[in-house]
C-alpha positions in Angstrom: 8.7 -5.3 -10.0 5.3 -5.8 -10.1 4.1 -4.6 -6.1 0.5 -6.7 -5.2 -1.5 -4.4 -1.8 -3.7 -7.6 -0.8 -6.5 -5.5 1.3 -8.6 -7.6 3.4 -11.4 -6.6 5.0 -11.7 -7.6 8.5 -14.2 -9.6 10.0 -18.0 -8.3 11.0 -18.4 -6.5 14.3 -21.5 -5.5 15.4 -21.6 -1.3 14.3 -21.3 -3.1 10.4 -24.4 -5.2 11.0 -26.0 -2.0 13.2 -24.9 0.6 10.2 -22.9 3.1 13.2 -20.7 4.7 12.3 -17.0 3.0 13.5 -16.6 3.3 17.4 -13.6 0.7 17.2 -15.9 -2.1 18.5 -13.7 -5.0 17.9 -15.2 -7.7 15.5 -18.3 -10.7 16.6 -16.3 -13.6 17.3 -18.7 -15.7 14.3 -16.9 -13.4 12.6 -12.9 -14.3 14.4 -13.0 -18.0 13.4 -14.3 -17.1 9.7 -11.1 -15.7 9.9 -9.3 -18.4 11.5 -10.8 -20.6 8.8 -9.3 -18.8 5.6 -5.4 -18.5 7.9 -4.0 -20.8 5.5 -5.9 -18.8 2.6 -3.5 -16.6 1.9 0.4 -15.8 0.0 3.0 -15.0 1.9 4.0 -11.8 1.9 6.8 -9.2 2.2 4.8 -7.6 4.8 1.5 -6.9 7.0 -0.4 -3.4 7.5 -3.6 -3.0 9.6 -5.6 -0.6 10.1 -4.6 -0.2 13.7 -8.6 -0.4 14.8 -9.1 -3.3 16.8 -11.2 -4.8 14.6 -8.7 -4.6 11.9 -5.7 -5.8 14.5 -7.5 -8.8 15.7 -8.9 -9.8 12.4 -5.0 -9.9 11.0 -4.3 -11.9 14.5 -6.9 -14.1 13.5 -5.6 -14.6 10.1 -2.5 -15.6 11.7 0.2 -12.1 10.6 2.2 -10.3 12.2 0.5 -7.1 10.5 2.5 -3.7 11.4 0.1 -1.4 12.6 -0.7 1.9 10.1 -1.9 5.3 10.6 -2.2 6.0 7.0 -4.4 3.1 7.2 -7.3 4.7 9.5 -10.8 5.0 9.2 -12.4 7.5 7.7 -12.8 10.1 10.4 -16.2 10.9 11.2 -15.8 13.0 13.6 -19.1 13.7 16.1 -20.7 10.4 14.2 -18.9 8.6 15.6 -20.9 6.0 17.3 -23.7 6.5 16.0 -26.2 5.2 14.0 -26.4 6.6 9.9 -30.4 6.2 11.0 -30.4 8.1 13.9 -27.8 11.1 12.1 -30.2 11.2 8.9 -33.5 11.6 10.7 -31.3 14.3 12.8 -28.7 15.5 10.0 -30.5 15.0 6.7 -29.3 17.4 4.9 -25.6 16.4 5.8 -26.0 13.1 5.7 -27.4 13.5 1.9 -24.3 16.3 1.4 -21.6 13.4 3.3 -22.9 11.8 0.5 -22.7 13.6 -2.8 -20.3 16.0 -2.1 -16.8 14.1 -2.0 -15.7 17.3 -0.5 -18.0 16.9 2.9 -17.1 16.9 6.1 -20.6 17.8 8.4 -19.7 15.6 10.7 -16.2 18.0 11.0 -14.4 14.6 10.8 -12.8 14.4 7.0 -14.2 13.8 4.0 -13.9 11.1 1.0 -11.3 13.1 -0.4 -8.8 13.7 2.3 -9.1 10.0 3.0 -8.3 9.0 -0.9 -5.2 11.4 -0.5 -4.0 9.9 2.8 -4.1 6.1 1.9 -2.9 7.0 -1.8 -0.5 8.2 0.1 0.5 5.2 1.7 -0.2 3.9 -1.3 2.2 5.7 -3.0 5.2 5.0 -0.9 5.2 1.8 -1.4 9.3 1.1 -2.3 9.5 -0.6 -6.5 10.1 -3.7 -4.9 8.0 -4.1 -1.8 6.6 -7.5 -3.4 3.1 -8.9 -2.0 1.6 -6.7 0.4 -1.3 -7.4 3.1 -3.3 -5.3 4.7 -5.7 -5.7 7.3 -8.5 -3.0 6.3 -11.9 -1.0 7.4 -13.7 -1.4 3.9 -14.1 2.7 3.3 -9.8 2.1 3.4 -10.1 -0.7 0.4 -12.6 1.5 -1.2 -10.5 4.9 -1.5 -7.3 2.4 -1.7 -9.1 1.3 -5.6 -10.5 5.0 -6.0 -7.1 6.7 -6.2 -5.0 3.5 -7.7 -7.8 3.6 -10.7 -8.2 7.7 -10.7 -11.9 7.5 -10.3 -14.1 9.9 -9.8 -14.3 11.0 -6.1 -17.9 10.2 -5.6 -16.7 6.1 -7.0 -16.1 5.8 -3.3 -19.5 5.8 -2.7 -20.5 2.6 -5.6 -17.8 0.0 -4.0 -19.2 -2.6 -1.7 -16.5 -4.6 0.3 -18.1 -7.6 2.0 -16.4 -9.0 5.4 -13.3 -11.0 4.2 -13.0 -10.5 1.6 -9.5 -9.5 -0.6 -9.3 -7.2 -2.7 -5.8 -7.1 -5.1 -3.9 -4.2 -6.4 -1.2 -4.8 -8.5 1.4 -1.9 -10.8 4.4 -0.7 -11.9 5.5 3.0 -11.7 2.3 4.2 -10.5 -0.2 2.6 -12.9 -1.8 -0.6 -11.3 -4.7 -2.9 -12.1 -7.6 -4.2 -10.0 -8.4 -7.8 -8.6 -11.2 -6.9 -6.5 -13.9 -9.4 -3.8 -11.8 -12.8 -3.5 -13.1 -14.4 -1.1 -11.1 -15.7 2.2 -11.1 -19.6 1.5 -9.3 -21.9 3.8 -10.3 -24.8 0.6 
């Protein structure tokens, strides 16, 4: 049986607008309204999951999903950079930011590396039962990128080359560890 995992990026929050490392802030009301408007656009699914962040949980609720939180789908842990703006960190720690953006094994912030995130998300993806059917997941953009890099066996550096827009769907479908990709579908109710 083919497994279909549809990853949905959460609504926009202030941290995304400010290019700030995740601090578990809720999404903006306009983003939640857009999610509520798109609730009918999602196909039925056997199960739904969400990253544990407030932004993902509240987006899942707005999409009318009874989603189970999954720790394996947590956002990239950026350690000491959490809550700080990228431009601020780049000014204060330019070599660390450069290393982080060019070396998938680097974690100068004391959190986890992109490679570690990919392994964590890939382990969750590989752990889905072959008869899982369709699965909906509301997850942070970094988790969606890690899933795509893992599923398509892309080089880890490709992680930084993938953009994931808010309230877009990225679908992985496959069987026996072989995945196909449909990316960037906008959620609309019409």
